N, C-alpha and C positions, 0 to 999 in steps of 0.2 A: 503493499499500500504506500508506504513512503515514498519508493522509488518513481512509483507511478505519478506522483506529486510533481516530482522533478522531470521526468521523461516521458508522461503521457502513456499513451497505452500500448506502448513498445512490449510489454510484457504479456505471456499467454493468458486469455481469461478462462474463468472454471473457479472451481473451489479450491481454496488456498491449501495447501498440506498441513495438518496439524502441528503446531510446535509448542512446547514446553515454552512458558515465559517465566525467566525469574525477574524479580524487581529488588531492589536493595535499599533499604534504609537503616535508621537507627532508633535507639532507644535507650531506656535506662531503667533499673529496678529500683521500686517504689518501696517494696516490701522484702523481707528476708525469705517469705515463704513462696515467693516467685512472682508477684503480679510486675508487670514491665509495662512502662508506659511509651507509646509512639504516636505518630500520625495515623490519622482516618487514612487517609491517601495512600500511606505506605502499605497496608494491608487489606485495603477493600479490594473486593472480589478474589479474596487469596483461597486456593484449595487446600494449601499447606503452608504454615509459618515453621519455619525454621529459624532459632534464635543461637547466635552465636557467641558465648559468653568471651571475657578477655582471658581466661586460662584456655582456649581454643576448644572447650567444650561445645557440642551442638546439641540443642534440647529442641525436640518438637514443642510447640505453643499453642493454647487454644485461645481464640478470640472469646474473650469476657463480654465486651461492651465497646460500641464504636459511636461515637457524635460526629455527624458530617459537618455541622453547624460551628463547632469549636474546632474540628479537625483533629479531635483526638481518641484513642483507640488503648484498650486495657488488652494487654494478653498475661496467660497464667502457664507458666513452666512446672513440671513437676520436680522441685527441688526444694532445700533447705538450707537454713544460715546463709544464705547469699548476700554479697556486700552491697548496701543501698548507698543513696545518694542524701545528701541532707538538703530538706527545701527552703528556699531564703522567703522574702517577702517583696514581691516585686511594685508594691505601692510606695516601698522604700528606695527604688532606684532612683538615680538620678540621672538625667541626660549629661553626657560626658563621662558617666562612669566607665572602667574599664570592665570588659566582659569577653569571655572565651566561648566557645562552640566545640564541643567534642563530637564527632561524629566518623563516617566512612565515605567520604567525597570520593566518586568515581572508583568506588572499593578498595580504597586506602585507609585499612581499619585502624581506628583509634588515633586519628589525625585531629590537631587541636589548632585553633585559628583564633586570633586575638584582634579585638577592636574595641569601638566603644558605642554605647546607647547614643544612637543620632535622634531619637525621639521616642516619646511614649503615647498610648492610646491613639496610634495611628489607623486610621480605617483605609481600606483597600479598595479598589473598584469592584462593585457587584458583592463586597464584603460588608454586613453591617451589625455581626455579632460579637467579632472580638477586636477589643482594642490592643491592637497589634505594640510588641516593643520593635521600633526598627534600629536595626544596628548595621555599620559598616562591616562587622566581620564575615571574613570569606565563609560562606555558604555555597555549597554547590549539591548537584544533584547526588543522594546518599547521605546528606546530612540532615535529610528531614527525620524528625523524630528524635534526634539527639537535644541534648541538654544543652541550656544557654546558662553559664555559670557566671556568678559576680566574683570578683578578687579573694572572697574567702572560701571558694568552692562549693557554693550553695547555688542549687538550681533556681534562677528566677525566670526562667523560659524554656518552651519547648521549641525547637528551630523548625519553622513550618514551612515558609515561602520564601522565594527568591523574586525580584522584579529584576527583568534582563530582557535584551534583545536577541542576545547569543545563546542563550541557555546554559551560561555560567556566570559566576559572580559578577555582579557590576557594582558592589559595593551597598547594594539595597537589600538587606536580608529582614524577615519579619519572622517573630518568635510569639507564641502564644503566651501572657504572663502567666506565672505559676500560680497566682491567687485565683485566676479561672480554672486553672488545672485542680485546685483545693476543692474546688464547689462541683467540678463534673466528676472528676474520678470516682468518689463514693459514689455517685450515681449510677455510674457505669457498671460499678463493682456489684451492686445493689440489685440493680434491674437490667443491666445490658444495654440501656439506653440513657 
């Protein structure tokens, strides 16, 4: 399909061969008994979700709940005593404050990029629900669902979107504030939505 966009109808017609599709995203563990937070768009329509931990273990995950409006999803893996992240307070975040993003841009696991908070409460076109944190941290495909951390290592957002013409970071990244996460995640765990 993508080549047809560039080259017209030079390719044979008929049913496309079945292909397994892999998607890549990031996430972080919010409870030591295996709850993991990521973006809804990372796991949406997935038949199978495999989580790779930083010790290289791969665990099958179950989708517990998802919310397209906030672009958040909660997964669960069967494991105990997992390391968790500390959650901060996105309301106390200041414009100009240093932040880092951790994720797997283009499949490069455990990458860290740094920048500042460019704005708070940012609305995006066609987005009325989330008052995003805008940052100039390099966020690329594969960073979605990963944590945005303050200078003390506390999660203050979930990296969610970039605004770009090229498909790569242009210094306009957007994260769901952790204070929204704290309202949405318990609902996802309790009711799935």
